[in-house]
C-alpha positions in Angstrom: -4.4 5.2 -1.3 -7.2 3.7 -3.3 -9.2 5.5 -6.1 -12.7 4.6 -7.0 -14.5 4.6 -10.3 -13.7 7.5 -12.6 -11.0 8.7 -10.2 -9.0 5.5 -10.8 -9.3 6.1 -14.6 -8.2 9.7 -14.2 -5.2 8.9 -12.1 -4.2 6.1 -14.6 -4.4 8.6 -17.4 -2.4 11.2 -15.5 -5.4 13.6 -15.6 -6.0 13.6 -11.8 -3.0 14.8 -9.8 -4.6 15.7 -6.5 -6.9 14.1 -3.9 -8.6 15.2 -0.7 -8.8 12.7 2.1 -10.2 12.8 5.6 -7.8 10.8 7.8 -7.0 10.6 11.6 -3.4 11.4 10.5 -1.6 11.7 7.2 -1.2 8.2 5.6 1.3 9.3 3.0 4.7 11.0 3.1 6.0 13.6 0.7 8.6 12.2 -1.7 7.6 8.6 -1.3 6.2 6.4 -4.0 3.1 4.4 -3.3 1.4 1.6 -5.2 -2.3 2.2 -5.7 -5.0 0.5 -7.7 -4.4 3.2 -10.4 -0.6 2.7 -10.6 2.4 4.0 -8.7 2.2 7.6 -7.6 4.9 9.8 -6.1 3.7 12.2 -3.4 4.7 15.8 -4.2 3.1 17.3 -1.1 0.6 16.6 1.6 -0.9 19.2 3.8 -3.8 19.7 6.1 -6.6 21.9 4.8 -9.8 23.3 6.3 -12.6 21.9 4.0 -14.8 24.9 4.9 -12.2 27.3 3.4 -11.8 25.5 0.1 -12.8 27.9 -2.7 -14.5 27.1 -5.9 -11.6 28.7 -7.7 -8.8 26.6 -6.1 -6.8 24.9 -8.9 -6.5 21.9 -6.6 -10.3 21.2 -7.1 -9.8 20.7 -10.8 -6.6 18.7 -10.3 -8.7 16.4 -8.1 -11.4 16.3 -10.9 -14.0 17.8 -8.6 -16.7 20.2 -9.9 -16.5 22.7 -7.0 -15.8 23.0 -3.3 -19.1 21.6 -2.3 -18.4 18.5 -4.4 -15.1 18.1 -2.5 -16.8 18.3 0.9 -19.6 15.9 -0.2 -17.2 13.2 -1.2 -15.1 13.2 1.9 -15.3 10.0 3.9 -14.4 9.1 7.4 -15.0 10.6 10.8 -16.0 14.3 10.5 -13.7 15.1 13.5 -10.7 14.0 11.5 -8.5 16.5 9.6 -8.8 16.8 5.8 -5.6 16.5 3.8 -4.8 17.7 0.3 -2.4 15.3 -1.4 -0.7 16.3 -4.6 1.0 13.6 -6.7 2.1 12.5 -10.1 1.9 9.1 -11.8 5.2 7.2 -11.9 5.9 5.6 -15.3 7.7 2.2 -15.7 7.6 -1.1 -14.1 7.5 -1.5 -10.3 10.8 -3.0 -9.3 9.0 -5.1 -6.6 6.9 -6.7 -9.4 10.0 -7.7 -11.3 11.6 -9.0 -8.1 8.5 -11.0 -7.1 8.2 -12.7 -10.5 11.7 -14.2 -10.2 11.2 -17.9 -9.4 14.9 -18.9 -9.7 16.9 -18.0 -6.6 20.7 -18.1 -6.7 22.6 -19.2 -3.5 23.4 -15.5 -3.0 19.7 -14.6 -3.3 18.8 -17.2 -0.7 21.6 -16.0 1.6 20.4 -12.4 1.3 16.8 -13.3 1.9 17.6 -15.4 4.9 19.6 -12.6 6.4 16.9 -10.0 5.8 14.1 -12.3 7.2 16.3 -13.1 10.2 16.7 -9.4 10.9 12.9 -8.8 10.7 12.4 -11.7 13.1 15.1 -10.3 15.4 13.6 -6.8 15.5 10.1 -8.0 16.0 8.2 -7.3 19.3 6.2 -10.5 18.8 8.9 -13.0 18.1 9.9 -15.0 15.1 7.2 -14.6 12.4 8.4 -14.4 8.8 8.4 -18.1 7.9 5.2 -18.9 9.7 3.4 -16.1 7.9 4.8 -17.1 4.5 3.6 -20.7 5.2 0.2 -19.5 6.3 -0.3 -17.4 3.2 0.8 -20.3 1.0 -1.7 -22.6 2.8 -4.5 -20.0 2.8 -4.3 -17.7 -0.2 -7.0 -15.0 -0.6 -7.9 -15.1 3.1 -8.8 -11.9 4.8 -5.9 -10.2 6.6 -8.1 -10.0 9.8 -8.7 -13.8 9.7 -5.0 -14.5 9.2 -4.0 -12.1 12.0 -6.4 -13.8 14.3 -4.8 -17.1 13.6 -1.6 -15.6 15.0 -3.3 -13.8 17.9 -2.3 -10.5 16.4 -4.1 -7.3 15.6 -4.9 -6.7 11.9 -2.9 -3.4 11.5 0.4 -4.7 12.7 -0.1 -8.0 10.8 -0.7 -6.1 7.5 2.5 -4.0 8.2 4.5 -7.2 8.6 3.1 -8.7 5.3 4.0 -5.4 3.6 7.6 -6.0 4.7 7.4 -9.4 3.0 5.9 -7.8 -0.1 8.8 -5.3 -0.2 11.2 -8.3 -0.4 9.2 -9.6 -3.4 7.8 -12.6 -1.4 4.0 -11.9 -1.5 1.3 -10.3 -3.7 -1.7 -8.4 -2.3 -5.0 -9.6 -3.7 -8.4 -7.9 -3.6 -8.9 -10.0 -0.5 -5.8 -11.3 1.3 -2.5 -12.3 -0.1 -0.7 -15.0 -2.1 2.9 -16.0 -2.4 4.8 -14.6 -5.4 7.0 -17.0 -7.5 9.9 -15.7 -5.5 8.1 -16.4 -2.2 7.2 -19.9 -3.3 10.8 -20.6 -4.4 12.1 -19.3 -1.0 9.8 -21.6 1.0 10.7 -24.5 -1.3 14.4 -24.0 -0.4 13.8 -24.4 3.3 
């Protein structure tokens, strides 16, 4: 989830603890922690709501830092045929473990063995063949390149490509940028070991 302008500041400050989103399907899962541009948030609940039935007196409006029900409906984006979701969350304090992992540039033999095994498993379970090393090398050669352009270089659709890069990010090997990606110190150290 991304938060724009004052919403980002409100989430960072812990003032905003709810959001309304119009999505084709729910993009967050209750109980999971997500990294956002305003910090990490844990989803307390996600439920579909009818935007026409939102009342000016709903506490959720104020938790989302909206003035009234009309303001909520006015700010909804996306296809009007899509359902509207009310997401309740709270800010998660402390460092993101993936950030700490990604910043590690020195890999022990055990670290390398573990990474090789995990990446081999991702390659093995893939529907489009071996991909992990090729994508890491491409990101290293073309940092800050749009995901759609990188995906096209591999003959892949953008959505599944982004999902694969997220798997690499979860292993601490890449960083997401405003546009595209770059290797983390851990990712660069891994490639240097090959």
